[in-house]
C-alpha positions in Angstrom: 95.0 92.5 102.6 92.6 94.3 100.2 90.7 92.3 97.6 91.6 93.0 94.0 87.9 93.9 93.2 88.0 96.6 95.9 91.3 98.1 94.5 89.8 98.1 90.9 86.6 99.8 92.0 88.6 102.4 94.0 90.6 103.3 90.9 87.5 103.4 88.8 85.7 105.9 91.0 88.8 108.0 91.5 89.2 108.3 87.7 85.4 108.8 87.1 85.4 111.8 89.5 87.8 113.5 87.1 86.6 112.3 83.7 82.9 111.8 84.1 81.5 108.9 82.1 84.6 106.9 81.1 84.9 106.3 77.3 88.3 104.8 76.8 90.7 102.8 79.0 92.9 101.7 76.1 95.8 104.0 77.1 96.2 102.3 80.5 98.9 99.6 80.5 100.7 97.5 83.0 104.5 97.8 83.1 107.3 96.8 85.3 108.0 99.3 88.0 110.7 99.6 90.5 111.7 96.4 92.3 110.2 94.3 89.5 106.6 94.9 90.5 103.8 95.3 87.9 102.1 98.7 88.1 99.5 100.7 86.1 100.3 103.8 84.2 98.6 105.8 81.4 95.6 107.9 80.5 91.9 107.5 80.8 89.5 109.5 78.6 86.0 110.5 79.6 83.2 112.8 78.5 84.3 115.5 80.9 88.1 115.2 80.6 91.2 113.1 80.8 92.9 111.6 83.8 96.5 110.4 84.2 97.3 107.3 86.2 100.8 107.1 87.6 102.2 104.5 90.0 105.1 105.5 92.2 107.1 104.1 95.1 106.1 105.7 98.4 107.3 105.3 102.0 108.6 107.3 104.9 111.7 107.2 107.0 111.1 104.9 110.0 107.3 105.2 109.7 106.0 103.4 106.7 107.1 100.4 104.7 107.8 100.8 101.0 104.6 100.5 98.9 103.2 101.4 95.5 100.9 104.5 95.5 98.7 105.0 92.5 98.2 108.7 91.7 95.2 109.9 89.6 95.5 113.5 88.3 93.5 115.6 85.9 95.4 115.9 82.7 94.9 119.2 80.7 
């Protein structure tokens, strides 16, 4: 299993690639997702833009087990 520190650093660098230097994380919040799991959703502001963080359920038929996937997209 991945260490929490590794997951947080991965999210930080994925966001930073979109936003540049991060200036505000205050719009990111944890909420209860599907199946009662806590997930992260929201927006991150940076000097070069804004990124949206969205957590979704993902999995494939007979191939993967159900898991949480965190999407990071540029928000215009």
